[in-house]
GUDREN-919172 format. One record per residue (C-alpha): residue in three letters; x, y, z. Coordinates in steps of 0.1 Angstrom, whole numbers, plus 5000, padded with zeros to 4 digits. Layout:
- ALA, X, Y, Z
...
//
This chain:
- MET, 1932, 2642, 1959
- SER, 1939, 2637, 1996
- HIS, 1941, 2665, 2021
- ALA, 1974, 2680, 2035
- TRP, 1969, 2675, 2072
- SER, 1983, 2697, 2100
- ALA, 1963, 2679, 2127
- ARG, 1977, 2647, 2143
- PHE, 1962, 2615, 2156
- VAL, 1957, 2617, 2194
- THR, 1949, 2591, 2220
- PRO, 1943, 2593, 2258
- ALA, 1976, 2595, 2276
- THR, 1967, 2564, 2297
- GLU, 1944, 2535, 2292
- LEU, 1907, 2543, 2302
- ASP, 1880, 2521, 2316
- GLY, 1856, 2528, 2288
- ALA, 1854, 2540, 2252
- PRO, 1873, 2574, 2250
- LEU, 1857, 2608, 2247
- LEU, 1880, 2636, 2234
- ARG, 1875, 2673, 2232
- GLY, 1893, 2704, 2222
- ASP, 1886, 2741, 2223
- VAL, 1878, 2760, 2191
- ARG, 1888, 2797, 2195
- LEU, 1881, 2816, 2163
- ASP, 1906, 2842, 2152
- PRO, 1891, 2877, 2159
- GLY, 1890, 2906, 2135
- HIS, 1883, 2888, 2102
- GLY, 1845, 2892, 2100
- ALA, 1819, 2865, 2097
- VAL, 1827, 2829, 2090
- ALA, 1822, 2824, 2053
- SER, 1827, 2787, 2052
- ALA, 1840, 2759, 2074
- THR, 1849, 2723, 2067
- LEU, 1856, 2695, 2092
- ARG, 1876, 2664, 2082
- TRP, 1879, 2635, 2107
- SER, 1889, 2599, 2109
- ALA, 1901, 2574, 2135
- LEU, 1920, 2543, 2143
- GLY, 1887, 2527, 2154
- VAL, 1853, 2542, 2147
- VAL, 1845, 2578, 2155
- GLU, 1815, 2602, 2159
- ALA, 1820, 2640, 2159
- TRP, 1802, 2670, 2175
- LEU, 1808, 2707, 2171
- GLY, 1793, 2729, 2198
- GLY, 1774, 2699, 2212
- ARG, 1757, 2692, 2179
- PRO, 1764, 2662, 2157
- VAL, 1785, 2671, 2127
- ALA, 1769, 2645, 2104
- ALA, 1744, 2616, 2103
- ASP, 1773, 2592, 2095
- VAL, 1779, 2563, 2118
- LEU, 1808, 2538, 2121
- THR, 1832, 2562, 2104
- PRO, 1857, 2556, 2088
- GLY, 1845, 2521, 2082
- TRP, 1867, 2493, 2072
- SER, 1894, 2495, 2045
- ALA, 1928, 2479, 2039
- TYR, 1941, 2498, 2069
- GLU, 1978, 2489, 2062
- TRP, 1977, 2511, 2032
- ARG, 1945, 2531, 2032
- LEU, 1924, 2548, 2059
- ARG, 1895, 2570, 2048
- TYR, 1884, 2602, 2063
- ALA, 1850, 2620, 2064
- GLU, 1845, 2655, 2052
- HIS, 1815, 2678, 2059
- ASP, 1805, 2714, 2056
- VAL, 1800, 2728, 2091
- THR, 1795, 2764, 2083
- ALA, 1761, 2764, 2099
- LEU, 1775, 2752, 2131
- LEU, 1798, 2782, 2133
- ALA, 1774, 2808, 2121
- ASP, 1773, 2827, 2153
- GLY, 1811, 2833, 2152
- THR, 1816, 2824, 2189
- ASP, 1842, 2801, 2203
- THR, 1831, 2765, 2206
- VAL, 1842, 2729, 2212
- LEU, 1851, 2701, 2188
- ALA, 1845, 2667, 2204
- VAL, 1847, 2631, 2193
- ALA, 1838, 2596, 2207
- LEU, 1858, 2565, 2198
- GLY, 1849, 2529, 2196
- ASP, 1869, 2497, 2187
- GLY, 1852, 2491, 2153
- TRP, 1872, 2469, 2129
- TRP, 1905, 2484, 2140
- ARG, 1908, 2470, 2175
- GLY, 1877, 2449, 2178
- ARG, 1873, 2411, 2176
- LEU, 1872, 2400, 2140
- GLY, 1873, 2365, 2125
- TRP, 1870, 2332, 2142
- ALA, 1900, 2334, 2165
- PRO, 1895, 2348, 2200
- ARG, 1917, 2378, 2193
- CYS, 1913, 2415, 2196
- ALA, 1932, 2443, 2179
- PRO, 1938, 2428, 2144
- TYR, 1952, 2461, 2132
- GLY, 1964, 2478, 2164
- GLU, 1961, 2480, 2202
- GLN, 1955, 2518, 2203
- LEU, 1925, 2538, 2194
- ALA, 1931, 2574, 2181
- ALA, 1913, 2602, 2164
- ILE, 1922, 2629, 2140
- ALA, 1900, 2659, 2133
- GLU, 1908, 2692, 2115
- LEU, 1885, 2722, 2111
- THR, 1893, 2747, 2083
- VAL, 1876, 2780, 2087
- CYS, 1874, 2807, 2060
- PHE, 1865, 2842, 2071
- ALA, 1848, 2870, 2051
- ASP, 1881, 2888, 2046
- GLY, 1898, 2857, 2031
- HIS, 1917, 2847, 2063
- VAL, 1919, 2810, 2068
- GLN, 1923, 2793, 2102
- VAL, 1930, 2756, 2108
- ILE, 1923, 2740, 2141
- GLY, 1930, 2703, 2148
- THR, 1936, 2676, 2172
- ASP, 1969, 2681, 2191
- GLU, 1984, 2678, 2226
- SER, 1960, 2705, 2239
- TRP, 1930, 2681, 2238
- ARG, 1916, 2664, 2268
- ALA, 1903, 2628, 2272
- ALA, 1881, 2608, 2295
- ALA, 1861, 2575, 2296
- GLY, 1826, 2578, 2283
- PRO, 1795, 2559, 2291
- THR, 1803, 2530, 2268
- THR, 1821, 2505, 2290
- SER, 1827, 2479, 2262
- ASP, 1820, 2477, 2225
- SER, 1824, 2450, 2198
- LEU, 1810, 2446, 2164
- TYR, 1804, 2409, 2171
- ASP, 1795, 2409, 2208
- GLY, 1776, 2442, 2212
- GLN, 1779, 2473, 2233
- SER, 1775, 2480, 2270
- ILE, 1765, 2516, 2280
- ASP, 1762, 2529, 2316
- ALA, 1739, 2559, 2316
- ARG, 1752, 2569, 2351
- ARG, 1784, 2579, 2334
- TYR, 1769, 2601, 2308
- ASP, 1770, 2639, 2311
- PRO, 1753, 2656, 2281
- ARG, 1774, 2687, 2286
- TRP, 1807, 2670, 2277
- ALA, 1806, 2681, 2241
- GLN, 1794, 2716, 2247
- PRO, 1813, 2749, 2254
- GLY, 1817, 2757, 2290
- PHE, 1821, 2722, 2302
- ASP, 1847, 2718, 2330
- ASP, 1872, 2692, 2317
- SER, 1898, 2699, 2344
- GLY, 1893, 2664, 2357
- TRP, 1900, 2649, 2323
- GLN, 1934, 2636, 2314
- ALA, 1959, 2647, 2287
- VAL, 1962, 2631, 2253
- ARG, 1993, 2622, 2234
- VAL, 2001, 2622, 2197
- VAL, 2002, 2589, 2178
- GLY, 2026, 2586, 2149
- HIS, 2003, 2572, 2123
- ASP, 2013, 2578, 2087
- LEU, 1991, 2606, 2075
- ALA, 1998, 2597, 2038
- ARG, 1975, 2568, 2043
- LEU, 1945, 2591, 2048
- GLU, 1922, 2592, 2018
- PRO, 1887, 2607, 2012
- TYR, 1858, 2583, 2009
- VAL, 1850, 2571, 1974
- GLY, 1818, 2554, 1984
- PRO, 1790, 2566, 2006
- PRO, 1791, 2567, 2044
- VAL, 1771, 2544, 2066
- ARG, 1740, 2559, 2080
- ARG, 1707, 2551, 2096
- ILE, 1683, 2542, 2067
- THR, 1650, 2536, 2083
- GLU, 1633, 2525, 2115
- LEU, 1609, 2497, 2124
- SER, 1586, 2492, 2154
- PRO, 1579, 2458, 2170
- GLU, 1552, 2438, 2154
- ARG, 1548, 2415, 2184
- VAL, 1561, 2414, 2220
- TRP, 1554, 2382, 2240
- THR, 1568, 2356, 2265
- SER, 1584, 2324, 2252
- PRO, 1577, 2290, 2267
- SER, 1608, 2293, 2288
- GLY, 1597, 2326, 2302
- ARG, 1619, 2349, 2280
- VAL, 1606, 2382, 2267
- LEU, 1608, 2382, 2229
- VAL, 1603, 2410, 2204
- ASP, 1597, 2405, 2166
- PHE, 1604, 2434, 2143
- GLY, 1589, 2416, 2113
- GLN, 1620, 2419, 2091
- ASN, 1655, 2405, 2092
- LEU, 1676, 2436, 2093
- VAL, 1710, 2450, 2102
- GLY, 1715, 2477, 2128
- TRP, 1706, 2480, 2164
- VAL, 1677, 2488, 2188
- ARG, 1672, 2522, 2203
- VAL, 1658, 2518, 2238
- ARG, 1637, 2543, 2258
- VAL, 1634, 2531, 2294
- GLN, 1632, 2544, 2330
- GLY, 1640, 2523, 2360
- GLU, 1661, 2519, 2391
- ALA, 1695, 2534, 2389
- GLY, 1722, 2507, 2384
- SER, 1697, 2481, 2370
- THR, 1705, 2466, 2336
- VAL, 1684, 2459, 2306
- THR, 1699, 2433, 2283
- LEU, 1691, 2428, 2246
- ARG, 1702, 2397, 2227
- HIS, 1697, 2395, 2190
- ALA, 1691, 2367, 2165
- GLU, 1676, 2362, 2130
- VAL, 1652, 2334, 2137
- LEU, 1634, 2314, 2163
- GLU, 1639, 2277, 2169
- HIS, 1615, 2257, 2190
- GLU, 1598, 2290, 2200
- GLU, 1630, 2304, 2215
- LEU, 1657, 2327, 2202
- GLY, 1678, 2308, 2176
- THR, 1714, 2318, 2185
- ARG, 1735, 2288, 2173
- PRO, 1741, 2303, 2138
- LEU, 1759, 2333, 2156
- ARG, 1787, 2309, 2166
- SER, 1808, 2328, 2191
- ALA, 1793, 2363, 2184
- GLN, 1773, 2373, 2215
- ALA, 1752, 2400, 2197
- THR, 1742, 2413, 2231
- ASP, 1738, 2449, 2242
- ARG, 1736, 2459, 2279
- PHE, 1722, 2491, 2292
- THR, 1727, 2502, 2328
- LEU, 1700, 2527, 2339
- SER, 1706, 2561, 2354
- GLY, 1673, 2562, 2374
- GLY, 1659, 2589, 2350
- ALA, 1644, 2587, 2315
- ASP, 1672, 2571, 2295
- VAL, 1676, 2567, 2258
- PHE, 1702, 2542, 2246
- GLU, 1715, 2538, 2211
- PRO, 1745, 2514, 2206
- THR, 1761, 2531, 2176
- PHE, 1795, 2513, 2180
- THR, 1781, 2479, 2170
- PHE, 1756, 2464, 2146
- HIS, 1736, 2432, 2146
- GLY, 1719, 2411, 2120
- PHE, 1685, 2403, 2136
- ARG, 1647, 2401, 2134
- TYR, 1641, 2390, 2170
- VAL, 1654, 2404, 2203
- GLU, 1653, 2387, 2237
- VAL, 1649, 2413, 2264
- ASP, 1660, 2407, 2300
- GLY, 1656, 2430, 2330
- TRP, 1630, 2453, 2317
- PRO, 1615, 2473, 2346
- GLY, 1580, 2460, 2352
- GLY, 1584, 2431, 2328
- VAL, 1568, 2424, 2294
- ASP, 1536, 2444, 2301
- ALA, 1556, 2475, 2308
- ILE, 1573, 2477, 2273
- GLY, 1555, 2506, 2257
- ALA, 1549, 2512, 2220
- ASP, 1579, 2535, 2216
- ALA, 1602, 2517, 2240
- LEU, 1620, 2497, 2214
- THR, 1628, 2509, 2179
- ALA, 1649, 2489, 2154
- VAL, 1673, 2513, 2136
- VAL, 1683, 2500, 2101
- VAL, 1719, 2508, 2092
- SER, 1736, 2505, 2058
- SER, 1758, 2523, 2034
- ASP, 1737, 2552, 2021
- LEU, 1729, 2538, 1987
- ARG, 1701, 2552, 1964
- ARG, 1676, 2526, 1954
- ILE, 1672, 2525, 1916
- GLY, 1657, 2492, 1906
- TYR, 1623, 2478, 1913
- PHE, 1603, 2447, 1903
- ASP, 1568, 2435, 1911
- CYS, 1545, 2408, 1895
- SER, 1513, 2389, 1899
- GLU, 1530, 2361, 1919
- PRO, 1533, 2374, 1956
- LEU, 1559, 2348, 1964
- LEU, 1582, 2360, 1936
- SER, 1576, 2397, 1946
- ARG, 1585, 2388, 1982
- LEU, 1617, 2370, 1970
- HIS, 1627, 2401, 1952
- GLU, 1622, 2422, 1984
- ASN, 1642, 2396, 2003
- VAL, 1671, 2402, 1978
- VAL, 1668, 2440, 1984
- TRP, 1669, 2436, 2022
- GLY, 1698, 2411, 2020
- MET, 1718, 2436, 2000
- ARG, 1709, 2465, 2022
- GLY, 1721, 2446, 2053
- ASN, 1753, 2433, 2038
- PHE, 1763, 2465, 2020
- LEU, 1776, 2480, 2052
- ASP, 1808, 2498, 2041
- VAL, 1821, 2464, 2028
- PRO, 1801, 2440, 2007
- THR, 1800, 2413, 2034
- ASP, 1789, 2376, 2033
- CYS, 1767, 2380, 2064
- PRO, 1759, 2406, 2090
- GLN, 1753, 2385, 2122
- ARG, 1779, 2358, 2131
- ASP, 1816, 2360, 2140
- GLU, 1825, 2367, 2103
- ARG, 1810, 2397, 2084
- LEU, 1838, 2397, 2059
- GLY, 1841, 2409, 2024
- TRP, 1841, 2375, 2007
- THR, 1850, 2380, 1971
- GLY, 1830, 2350, 1959
- ASP, 1797, 2364, 1972
- ILE, 1801, 2397, 1954
- ALA, 1814, 2381, 1922
- ALA, 1781, 2362, 1920
- PHE, 1759, 2391, 1931
- ALA, 1774, 2422, 1915
- PRO, 1751, 2423, 1884
- THR, 1721, 2422, 1908
- ALA, 1736, 2448, 1932
- VAL, 1741, 2474, 1905
- ARG, 1706, 2469, 1893
- LEU, 1689, 2474, 1927
- PHE, 1709, 2503, 1941
- ASP, 1733, 2529, 1927
- ALA, 1764, 2509, 1940
- GLU, 1790, 2524, 1916
- ASP, 1810, 2544, 1941
- PHE, 1805, 2518, 1969
- LEU, 1820, 2491, 1947
- ARG, 1847, 2513, 1933
- ASP, 1858, 2520, 1969
- TRP, 1859, 2483, 1977
- LEU, 1877, 2475, 1945
- ARG, 1904, 2500, 1956
- ASP, 1910, 2478, 1986
- LEU, 1910, 2446, 1965
- ASP, 1937, 2462, 1942
- LEU, 1958, 2471, 1972
- GLU, 1956, 2437, 1988
- GLN, 1963, 2421, 1955
- ARG, 1994, 2443, 1948
- HIS, 2009, 2432, 1981
- GLN, 2003, 2395, 1974
- ASP, 2019, 2391, 1940
- GLY, 1987, 2394, 1921
- LEU, 1967, 2370, 1943
- VAL, 1931, 2381, 1950
- PRO, 1924, 2370, 1985
- TYR, 1892, 2352, 1996
- VAL, 1881, 2383, 2016
- VAL, 1888, 2420, 2011
- PRO, 1900, 2436, 2033
- ASP, 1921, 2404, 2039
- LEU, 1915, 2397, 2075
- ILE, 1923, 2360, 2071
- ARG, 1960, 2369, 2065
- ARG, 1960, 2387, 2098
- MET, 1944, 2360, 2120
- PRO, 1968, 2345, 2146
- ASN, 1957, 2309, 2139
- PRO, 1946, 2311, 2102
- PRO, 1922, 2284, 2090
- ASP, 1934, 2255, 2068
- PHE, 1922, 2272, 2037
- VAL, 1943, 2303, 2038
- PRO, 1947, 2312, 2001
- VAL, 1980, 2302, 1986
- ASP, 1969, 2308, 1951
- SER, 1941, 2321, 1929
- THR, 1906, 2306, 1932
- ALA, 1878, 2305, 1906
- VAL, 1848, 2328, 1912
- TRP, 1864, 2342, 1944
- SER, 1895, 2356, 1926
- ASP, 1875, 2364, 1895
- ALA, 1857, 2391, 1915
- ALA, 1887, 2413, 1904
- VAL, 1872, 2411, 1869
- TRP, 1835, 2404, 1872
- VAL, 1828, 2432, 1897
- PRO, 1842, 2461, 1877
- MET, 1827, 2448, 1845
- ALA, 1792, 2447, 1862
- VAL, 1797, 2482, 1874
- TRP, 1807, 2495, 1839
- ARG, 1779, 2477, 1821
- ALA, 1754, 2491, 1846
- TYR, 1765, 2527, 1847
- GLY, 1785, 2532, 1815
- ASP, 1814, 2551, 1831
- PRO, 1848, 2536, 1821
- THR, 1864, 2551, 1852
- VAL, 1859, 2519, 1871
- LEU, 1877, 2500, 1843
- ALA, 1906, 2524, 1842
- GLU, 1910, 2522, 1880
- SER, 1907, 2484, 1880
- PHE, 1924, 2473, 1848
- GLU, 1958, 2465, 1862
- SER, 1941, 2444, 1889
- MET, 1919, 2426, 1863
- ALA, 1949, 2419, 1841
- ALA, 1971, 2408, 1870
- HIS, 1945, 2382, 1881
- VAL, 1942, 2366, 1847
- ARG, 1979, 2367, 1841
- ARG, 1986, 2350, 1874
- VAL, 1962, 2322, 1865
- ARG, 1976, 2319, 1830
- SER, 2010, 2312, 1846
- ARG, 1995, 2283, 1865
- LEU, 1976, 2266, 1836
- SER, 1986, 2230, 1829
- ASP, 2003, 2219, 1797
- ASP, 1968, 2211, 1785
- GLY, 1958, 2248, 1789
- LEU, 1935, 2241, 1818
- TRP, 1931, 2255, 1853
- ASP, 1933, 2221, 1869
- SER, 1954, 2223, 1900
- GLY, 1953, 2239, 1934
- PHE, 1925, 2245, 1959
- GLN, 1891, 2255, 1945
- PHE, 1858, 2262, 1963
- GLY, 1841, 2249, 1932
- ASP, 1803, 2250, 1932
- TRP, 1802, 2260, 1969
- LEU, 1770, 2251, 1988
- ASP, 1756, 2226, 1962
- PRO, 1723, 2216, 1979
- ASP, 1732, 2180, 1974
- ALA, 1764, 2183, 1994
- ASP, 1767, 2172, 2030
- PRO, 1759, 2202, 2052
- HIS, 1792, 2197, 2070
- HIS, 1812, 2196, 2037
- PRO, 1799, 2225, 2016
- ALA, 1826, 2222, 1990
- ASP, 1816, 2186, 1980
- ALA, 1797, 2196, 1949
- LYS, 1786, 2175, 1919
- ALA, 1804, 2199, 1895
- ASP, 1841, 2191, 1888
- ARG, 1859, 2220, 1904
- TYR, 1884, 2223, 1876
- VAL, 1857, 2224, 1850
- VAL, 1843, 2253, 1870
- ALA, 1877, 2269, 1873
- THR, 1886, 2267, 1836
- ALA, 1852, 2280, 1825
- CYS, 1856, 2310, 1849
- ILE, 1890, 2320, 1838
- ALA, 1879, 2318, 1802
- ARG, 1851, 2342, 1810
- SER, 1875, 2365, 1829
- ALA, 1900, 2366, 1800
- ARG, 1872, 2375, 1776
- MET, 1860, 2403, 1800
- VAL, 1895, 2417, 1803
- ALA, 1897, 2419, 1765
- GLU, 1864, 2437, 1765
- ALA, 1876, 2461, 1791
- ALA, 1908, 2467, 1771
- THR, 1887, 2475, 1741
- ALA, 1866, 2500, 1760
- LEU, 1899, 2517, 1772
- GLY, 1916, 2516, 1739
- ARG, 1944, 2494, 1751
- THR, 1950, 2475, 1718
- GLU, 1979, 2454, 1729
- GLU, 1960, 2440, 1758
- VAL, 1929, 2434, 1736
- ALA, 1950, 2410, 1715
- GLU, 1966, 2394, 1745
- PHE, 1935, 2386, 1764
- ALA, 1913, 2378, 1734
- THR, 1939, 2352, 1723
- LEU, 1940, 2337, 1758
- ALA, 1902, 2335, 1760
- GLU, 1901, 2316, 1727
- GLU, 1929, 2293, 1738
- LEU, 1910, 2286, 1771
- ARG, 1878, 2279, 1752
- THR, 1896, 2255, 1729
- ALA, 1912, 2237, 1759
- PHE, 1879, 2235, 1777
- ASN, 1862, 2218, 1748
- ARG, 1890, 2195, 1741
- ALA, 1892, 2183, 1777
- TYR, 1857, 2185, 1790
- VAL, 1831, 2184, 1762
- ARG, 1820, 2153, 1743
- ASP, 1790, 2155, 1719
- GLY, 1774, 2183, 1740
- ARG, 1781, 2165, 1773
- VAL, 1802, 2185, 1798
- LYS, 1824, 2166, 1823
- SER, 1806, 2158, 1856
- ASP, 1772, 2162, 1837
- CYS, 1754, 2184, 1862
- THR, 1735, 2216, 1861
- THR, 1763, 2239, 1871
- VAL, 1788, 2229, 1844
- TYR, 1762, 2232, 1817
- SER, 1751, 2266, 1830
- LEU, 1786, 2280, 1830
- ALA, 1795, 2265, 1796
- LEU, 1764, 2280, 1780
- VAL, 1763, 2314, 1796
- PHE, 1801, 2319, 1792
- ASP, 1797, 2310, 1755
- LEU, 1823, 2282, 1756
- LEU, 1805, 2257, 1733
- ASP, 1803, 2253, 1695
- PRO, 1768, 2257, 1680
- ALA, 1760, 2220, 1678
- ASP, 1773, 2213, 1713
- ARG, 1754, 2243, 1726
- GLU, 1721, 2229, 1714
- ARG, 1728, 2195, 1729
- ALA, 1740, 2210, 1762
- GLY, 1709, 2232, 1765
- LYS, 1687, 2201, 1760
- ARG, 1708, 2182, 1786
- LEU, 1705, 2210, 1811
- ALA, 1667, 2210, 1807
- GLU, 1666, 2173, 1812
- LEU, 1687, 2175, 1844
- VAL, 1664, 2203, 1857
- ALA, 1633, 2181, 1850
- GLU, 1650, 2151, 1866
- SER, 1655, 2171, 1897
- GLY, 1618, 2178, 1899
- TYR, 1625, 2214, 1891
- HIS, 1644, 2218, 1924
- ILE, 1675, 2239, 1924
- SER, 1707, 2218, 1922
- THR, 1734, 2245, 1919
- GLY, 1756, 2263, 1944
- PHE, 1775, 2296, 1943
- ALA, 1791, 2290, 1909
- GLY, 1760, 2278, 1890
- THR, 1731, 2296, 1906
- PRO, 1737, 2331, 1891
- PHE, 1737, 2316, 1856
- ILE, 1712, 2286, 1854
- ALA, 1681, 2306, 1846
- ASP, 1700, 2324, 1817
- ALA, 1713, 2291, 1805
- LEU, 1678, 2277, 1802
- SER, 1661, 2307, 1787
- SER, 1688, 2314, 1762
- THR, 1686, 2278, 1748
- GLY, 1649, 2277, 1743
- HIS, 1639, 2263, 1777
- LEU, 1620, 2293, 1792
- GLU, 1593, 2272, 1808
- GLU, 1618, 2251, 1826
- ALA, 1634, 2283, 1839
- TYR, 1601, 2295, 1852
- ARG, 1593, 2261, 1868
- LEU, 1627, 2262, 1885
- LEU, 1622, 2298, 1896
- LEU, 1587, 2293, 1910
- GLN, 1593, 2259, 1927
- THR, 1583, 2262, 1964
- GLU, 1596, 2228, 1977
- CYS, 1631, 2227, 1992
- PRO, 1656, 2233, 1977
- SER, 1644, 2263, 1957
- TRP, 1644, 2301, 1957
- LEU, 1608, 2303, 1970
- TYR, 1611, 2276, 1997
- PRO, 1626, 2301, 2022
- VAL, 1598, 2326, 2013
- THR, 1572, 2299, 2022
- MET, 1591, 2295, 2055
- GLY, 1587, 2332, 2063
- ALA, 1621, 2344, 2052
- THR, 1625, 2381, 2047
- THR, 1661, 2380, 2034
- ILE, 1681, 2355, 2013
- TRP, 1695, 2325, 2031
- GLU, 1731, 2312, 2029
- ARG, 1719, 2277, 2023
- TRP, 1689, 2265, 2004
- ASP, 1678, 2248, 2036
- SER, 1692, 2271, 2063
- MET, 1660, 2262, 2081
- LEU, 1646, 2227, 2077
- PRO, 1608, 2221, 2069
- ASP, 1602, 2212, 2106
- GLY, 1614, 2247, 2117
- SER, 1648, 2235, 2130
- ILE, 1681, 2252, 2119
- ASN, 1704, 2234, 2095
- PRO, 1728, 2213, 2115
- GLY, 1759, 2227, 2096
- GLU, 1782, 2250, 2115
- MET, 1779, 2276, 2087
- THR, 1743, 2288, 2085
- SER, 1732, 2323, 2079
- PHE, 1697, 2338, 2072
- ASN, 1710, 2369, 2055
- HIS, 1734, 2360, 2027
- TYR, 1728, 2377, 1993
- ALA, 1747, 2354, 1969
- LEU, 1719, 2330, 1960
- GLY, 1697, 2360, 1953
- ALA, 1717, 2367, 1922
- VAL, 1687, 2354, 1902
- ALA, 1671, 2388, 1906
- ASP, 1692, 2401, 1878
- TRP, 1676, 2375, 1854
- VAL, 1641, 2384, 1869
- HIS, 1646, 2420, 1859
- ARG, 1660, 2413, 1824
- VAL, 1639, 2383, 1813
- VAL, 1607, 2382, 1834
- GLY, 1605, 2420, 1836
- GLY, 1620, 2425, 1801
- LEU, 1644, 2454, 1806
- ALA, 1681, 2450, 1799
- ALA, 1710, 2470, 1786
- LEU, 1722, 2466, 1750
- GLU, 1751, 2491, 1756
- PRO, 1769, 2500, 1789
- GLY, 1750, 2525, 1810
- TYR, 1717, 2517, 1792
- ARG, 1726, 2541, 1763
- ARG, 1706, 2516, 1743
- LEU, 1679, 2494, 1759
- LEU, 1666, 2459, 1752
- VAL, 1629, 2456, 1759
- ALA, 1621, 2419, 1756
- PRO, 1596, 2406, 1783
- ARG, 1592, 2368, 1782
- PRO, 1560, 2359, 1800
- GLY, 1556, 2325, 1815
- GLY, 1551, 2305, 1846
- GLY, 1514, 2315, 1848
- LEU, 1523, 2351, 1856
- THR, 1497, 2375, 1843
- TRP, 1517, 2407, 1848
- ALA, 1551, 2420, 1857
- GLU, 1567, 2454, 1860
- THR, 1603, 2465, 1863
- SER, 1618, 2500, 1864
- LEU, 1653, 2514, 1866
- GLU, 1668, 2548, 1872
- THR, 1694, 2546, 1845
- PRO, 1722, 2572, 1841
- HIS, 1699, 2588, 1815
- GLY, 1666, 2587, 1834
- LEU, 1638, 2564, 1842
- ALA, 1633, 2532, 1821
- ARG, 1602, 2511, 1827
- VAL, 1585, 2481, 1813
- ARG, 1551, 2468, 1824
- TRP, 1534, 2439, 1807
- ASP, 1500, 2422, 1811
- VAL, 1486, 2390, 1796
- ALA, 1448, 2387, 1792
- ASP, 1426, 2370, 1767
- GLY, 1455, 2358, 1746
- GLN, 1470, 2393, 1742
- LEU, 1502, 2407, 1755
- ASP, 1500, 2444, 1763
- VAL, 1533, 2462, 1770
- ARG, 1539, 2497, 1782
- VAL, 1574, 2511, 1779
- THR, 1592, 2542, 1791
- VAL, 1624, 2551, 1772
- PRO, 1646, 2578, 1788
- GLU, 1658, 2609, 1769
- GLY, 1690, 2604, 1750
- THR, 1685, 2567, 1746
- SER, 1667, 2543, 1723
- ALA, 1652, 2508, 1728
- LEU, 1651, 2477, 1707
- VAL, 1619, 2458, 1713
- ARG, 1614, 2421, 1709
- LEU, 1580, 2407, 1715
- PRO, 1567, 2372, 1709
- GLY, 1556, 2366, 1673
- ALA, 1563, 2402, 1663
- GLU, 1590, 2420, 1642
- GLU, 1618, 2438, 1661
- GLN, 1613, 2475, 1663
- GLU, 1632, 2506, 1676
- LEU, 1616, 2530, 1701
- GLU, 1626, 2566, 1706
- PRO, 1625, 2583, 1740
- GLY, 1591, 2587, 1755
- GLU, 1560, 2566, 1765
- HIS, 1549, 2537, 1743
- THR, 1521, 2511, 1743
- LEU, 1526, 2479, 1723
- THR, 1506, 2447, 1718
- ALA, 1514, 2412, 1706
- THR, 1500, 2377, 1708
- ALA, 1506, 2362, 1742
- PRO, 1530, 2332, 1741
//
């Protein structure tokens, strides 16, 4: 339930020459005893940080994040009782930045996609020992001034002038008589909602692994890991001198590789005070591994061990899923997936964290959701984002946009591909994401919250099916980023885009029927189950001949097999044909966004496990492990984002931190590791490791809603040894090669079988 606000949004009375600081006095009502409890709620049109009595209220950064601002603006809420424990009057203070509200977003050179004005709202509720309640909030009595941040942009970076910083500004007793007045902004308070998902916070810190001078004389720093966040700088030098940090993910020809950033400057500038300065640009974030440093006092040799610290920033998600194995490249691939998710789950599940984009592309999360919910506890994070998807969809006649929040609709010169209708995979996120969340955590709340959105998407597509019952019209991304496509035309895939579309909507219809069953919505069960069967029939009639699927490529077979669209005889032939195509490719990957999440399952489920392993463990480009051999520490957007000679892919669209193609990690956990869910929320587990590919051991673990589940297997001397942990309140079905199925009760178990 949202809060009933008495505070109002306030903004500086006149435009300032820097990011605003605002402060207001907190005078506690006397005569009511000690402060028993105190809660602060705050939000902003922009991004905001809050202090009470000069001390930070919370570890949160980039509050209130990015939501569908037209209809929903989140607020933070924290217990601040300890900050009022002494019962004395104090000061409530906030700092504002442009963030997503007023900052540059998208590809157009435009600011203020949501509004020209920054504003903050804060409300302190104090409960005293005698039951008295006092409410203090932002109003016309507050004061404002420009702070040390002279400019800030999520894409372009932050500039901070330490000469303008007075550490007393947020403390009691500071003289703000020289500050200006504020005025109230008439923003609709009914739009304010509490967070559903977690806040963005500092997650960890990394020190430089190497500092050196490039061939052109530039000072370069390598933090050893492609990450998302910023660099905290400790420096002392001449007052008025400036240290500049430019960020990028890769090096090219031994220099900073900035072309993939497109127009994003990704540059922070710090003007020194003359004393010992500490800079931390918390109103921006960058995707980077390398930093180019210019203007450091004393040059490269004067950069001390603690001068530069990379601060990793992400939504504060709890890690729950782990995997390791005997093949170091595969283990590194898994860690790359983890880092890719960590960097792109920054309030919104973004496509990339570095260039002039960073948008909540629905196709990326549709592909990746089953992996996401396995690696981290992402339930509330995705529920929060799905609320925005639902709101955007409701205001577009059931159309699920390409990105959520839908920035593309707000761009002044929208690209040619502005969505005019539903699109397979991308729009299917409305169904695939909540289903992944429910299956992982077992709580039907996400289905109840999302069901109308799920149903609206499928019904909208149903109304656009041809007379043949196919989704065979309109724009489709298809198998986006097929590795055989021209780098400048990423939609030119081998897979027929309408075969992909019809397969996807058939899957979505079946999922909505499953969700309706879970929710006890019997009418909708019949509606969507019937539609799913009709789509399956139409798919086979139009696209399948003797086990051959139209366009005869790996993606169409993968979708047809995993989505269970084929009759038994055709299924066997299609599985064989898929294995043939994989072998013909030299066991190189040949799928894009649509096919990649499913190809390993399609192979292993049709008796072609060894082909799946050969595909997984291929190291030549294109493959999952090729980037690992090239030093990647996250998942790339393209299979060849960097070419074997170390040059960057010539396509305009190239990112080195894009999680979608890392969706294979879900299969790695379930099939290689051998731990899967037989019932939503892992109430019943499937333990079925399938060794292969020359691996001698693998281990996977998961903090399920019921406790820790774990599978470890080792192969030696023709024997398969398996150790299993089954959580309390659950059971596990075990399938081992050459052995009878068995049920395991909660506890620790050791099993053996003949190695395959």
